[in-house]
C-alpha positions as CSV (number, residue, x, y, z in Angstrom):
1,M,-133.4,5.6,32.1
2,K,-130.4,7.6,30.8
3,K,-131.0,9.5,27.6
4,L,-129.0,8.3,24.6
5,T,-126.8,10.6,22.7
6,K,-127.4,11.0,18.9
7,T,-124.3,8.9,18.2
8,Q,-125.5,6.1,20.5
9,L,-128.9,6.2,19.0
10,A,-127.5,6.0,15.5
11,Q,-125.3,3.0,16.6
12,E,-128.3,1.2,18.0
13,L,-130.3,1.8,14.8
14,G,-127.3,0.6,12.6
15,I,-127.2,3.9,10.7
16,S,-124.8,6.8,10.5
17,R,-125.2,10.0,12.5
18,V,-126.0,11.9,9.2
19,M,-128.7,9.5,8.4
20,L,-130.1,9.9,11.9
21,Y,-130.1,13.7,11.6
22,K,-132.0,13.3,8.3
23,C,-134.6,11.2,10.0
24,I,-134.9,13.6,12.9
25,H,-135.4,16.5,10.4
26,K,-138.3,14.4,9.0
27,G,-139.8,13.9,12.5
28,C,-138.1,10.8,13.9
29,P,-138.3,10.6,17.8
30,T,-135.0,10.5,19.8
31,D,-136.5,9.6,23.2
32,S,-136.0,5.8,22.7
33,V,-134.6,3.4,20.3
34,E,-137.9,1.5,20.0
35,A,-139.7,4.7,19.1
36,A,-137.1,5.5,16.5
37,K,-137.2,2.0,15.0
38,Q,-141.0,2.2,14.9
39,W,-140.8,5.6,13.2
40,R,-138.3,4.3,10.6
41,R,-140.6,1.3,9.8
42,N,-143.7,3.6,9.4
43,N,-141.9,6.4,7.4
44,L,-138.9,5.2,5.4
45,D,-139.2,3.7,1.9
46,I,-137.8,0.2,2.6
47,M,-136.5,0.1,-0.9
48,Q,-134.0,2.9,-0.1
49,T,-132.3,1.0,2.7
50,K,-129.2,-1.1,2.9
51,E,-131.2,-4.3,3.7
52,W,-132.9,-4.1,0.3
53,R,-129.9,-3.5,-2.0
54,I,-129.8,-6.2,-4.6
55,D,-126.4,-7.3,-3.8
56,R,-126.6,-6.7,-0.1
57,N,-123.7,-4.2,-0.5
58,P,-123.2,-2.4,2.9
59,G,-122.0,0.6,1.2
60,V,-118.6,2.1,0.8
61,K,-116.6,3.4,3.8
62,R,-114.6,6.2,2.5
63,V,-111.0,6.5,3.9
64,R,-108.6,9.2,3.3
65,P,-105.7,8.0,1.3
66,D,-102.1,7.9,2.8
67,Y,-100.9,9.9,-0.3
68,S,-101.6,13.4,-1.5
69,Y,-103.4,14.1,-4.7
70,E,-100.2,15.0,-6.4
71,E,-98.4,11.8,-5.3
72,L,-101.4,9.7,-6.5
73,T,-101.4,11.4,-9.9
74,E,-97.7,10.7,-10.3
75,M,-98.3,7.0,-9.4
76,V,-101.1,6.7,-12.0
77,K,-98.9,8.5,-14.6
78,A,-96.0,6.2,-13.9
79,G,-98.3,3.2,-14.2
80,Y,-99.7,4.4,-17.5
81,D,-96.2,5.2,-18.9
82,E,-95.1,1.6,-17.9
83,L,-98.2,0.1,-19.5
84,A,-97.8,2.2,-22.7
85,A,-94.1,1.1,-23.0
86,K,-95.2,-2.6,-22.7
87,V,-97.9,-2.1,-25.4
88,A,-95.4,-0.5,-27.7
89,K,-93.0,-3.4,-27.5
90,G,-95.8,-5.6,-28.4
């Protein structure tokens, strides 16, 4: 059987590569998906996993904005100035 890469193993487990590396550091085997799943069942606090979040929130996937920090700051300021003008008019 072909050995899985860390990326493939993380995908099979449904976790990020970063989370996989944290598990490996704690002793998670990487020789098979089943061994890794069994290790996770035995060693992880289930309350600290996505499946046990109260709202079933899968977490936030962070994306890089299409605008620079300066551009975003100007947009926020422009929106604030517009709102302040509306409030001043009553």
